[in-house]
C-alpha positions, 0 to 999 in steps of 0.5 A: 814107178821107179825101178826101186819102187818095183823092187821094194814092192816085189820084196814085200809081196814075195815075203807076204806070199811066203808067209801065206804059203806057210799058213795056207795048208794049216788053215785047210788041214790043221790038226785042231780048230785053234791051229786052223783058226790061227792060220786062217787069221794069218792068211787073211792078214797076208792077203790084206797086206798084199792088197794094201801094198798093191793099192798104194801103187796103181801101176802094180794094180794095172799090171796085175789086172791087165793094163788094157782090161775093162773096169769089169774085167779088172773087178773080176780079176781083183775079186778072185785075187783076194780069195785065198784059193786064188791068191795061192795061184795068182800071186806067183804069176803076179810076182813073175810079171813084176820080175819081168817088169823090173828086168825090163826097166832100164837103169838110169 
């Protein structure tokens, strides 16, 4: 991936995470069922959007799951990542790793 690809993906995932953070508390603590259901729908959409973008860039998948991890380890990390409670914890860490990766790529 080029630096521009990483920056594009970072921007998309940062926006996705921002939308997730806005809806996740409503999903858990919304005042009524309609608010909770709508927030749950939005949370699922944001996670699915992140999944599609990460899967489109195999290098980002490796960065998230660990480049030297076994297939089994990657499956566990991925399974946890796509769950809302873990997404809220793992996505900021992944964004930080992406930021470090972007900064480490030399300009050409």
